[in-house]
N, C-alpha and C positions, 0 to 999 in steps of 0.2 A: 385346633380350640376343643378344648378338654371336653366328655361327653358330661361336666357337670354343667356348661355355659350353653347357652340358646346364643344363637346369631340373629337378632329383628332390628329392621330398619339401620343395617349397619352397625350396632352395637351386642356389647356380650352382656347378657344377663344373665347372673347365677343362680341355679337351682337353689332350695332352702332345703334340700333332703341328703342323708349318708349315701354314698355309691358306693357299691361293690362290686368289681366286672370279674368276669369269667377266669380271667388270668391270674387272680388274688389281690389284683390291687384297690384300694380304696381309699375314700375320702371322709372322714369323720368330723360333722358339724359337732365342735366340743360344745358349743353354747346349748346343745339340743339334749347330752347326756349328761342326767342329774348326779350330783356329785354324793357318795355312797361313804358310810362310815367305815375309816380304816382302821386298824388295829389300837388306836391307841387313842383316847379321849383327845378333841379337841385338833384329828386330823381326818382329811378326806382325800379321796382319789376319782380319777376317771380313768377307766382303762381305754386306751385307744387302740392296745396290739396286742399281740402276746404269739408266742411258740413255747407250746408245752415240752417237745424233743430236747430243746436247749434249757429250762426252764428262764425266757424271757419275756419280758413285760414293757411296755412304753405305757406311760402313765402321768397325769396332771396329779400332783400332790400338792395340797393347801393345808398349813399347820397353823394353827392362832397364834396367836404371839402368847398367852398364858396356856398352852401347852405341855402337859408334864415332862422333862427330860430323861427319856429313860433311853438304858444302856442297851444296844443289839450290836451284832455281828453281822458282817456280810459275808454269806459263805461264798459267794461270787462277787465280780467287780459290779459296779455300781456307778452308773454316770448321770450329770443331771446338769442343765443348765437354768440358771436362778430368772424367773421373770420377772417376780416380785420381792420385796421384802433379803430377807437373806438370814444366816443361823451362822454359828461358832462353833467350837469346840477345842479341844487342846493343839489340834495342827495347826487351827489357826481359822477363819471366817472366811464364807462367800457371801456375797451382793448381789443385788439385781445387774443383768448383764453377765456375771462369772458361768465359768464353764466347769466342773470338778468332775474326777474319777478319784474315788474309792475304791484301791486296792481288793480282792476277795482275802477274805481272813480278817478285814479290819473289825476291831471292835471302838466303839467309841459311845459316848451322850452326848449330843448335840442339845445346843440350846437358842432358842428362836429367839432372834430381835424380838425389838418391842412392836415394830410393825408386821410380824408373821413373816410368812413367806409361802411363792407361789412356785412349785419348780417345773418343768418339765424331768422326767425320770425315765432311765433305761437300765430296766436289771436284768441281771444275771447270775441267776440262779436264787437260791432260798434267802433271807433274812431271819436271825433268829432273834427274838427279846428275851431280857434275863430280870426274875426278879432280885430284887434286895442283895436276899441270901446268894447271888448266883448259879440258882437250879433255873431250866428254862422255862419262859412262860408262855411262849407260844412258836410257831414258825408261821412265816408267809411265805409262799409261793406264787406260782402262775395259777395253781388250781383253785388257790384261797381266795385271789383276789377275782377269780372268773366267779367262783361260786359266790362271793358277795354282792359283785356286779348284776350277777343274774336275780339275788335275793332282793334287791331292790330295783328292778326295772332298767338296770342301767347296761343293758347287755345288747339289746338290740342290734344298736351299729355294727356288731360283729357276728351277729348268730348266724349271715350267711355267707361270713368270708370264710375262702376256704385257707384254715390253719393245721397246725398239726398239735 
């Protein structure tokens, strides 16, 4: 039996709150975490876990169908599982149920499908966004995501988690 369940009358009943244990394990009730605006218009995220030592983040990312395609570069590899919708770019496309890996160093301009996209992402390293002239528009890393989540009161579930 997990600590997030109680047994009453021979049945398991789930608790309705986030759980953080002394060993660093945690359960995040994602429906209780507010969406936070991400770096691009029409995008929002929920930070689920992180590790500053290796600039690693786990997050839900929601991309609106009309989000403007923007060129960016993955400094480290990015992995994702598509939960809803999808997107495509010059290498191909991914749809609901697909899992993909983008190698570190890859630059691309993804275009969201007409029904948008919801993905579970795993980021290893920063993402650099670029302006039309090729200059750097911004950098998204683990600290950027933590700061944005905190500013939106969307970090309480990780506040007591043992992380580096």
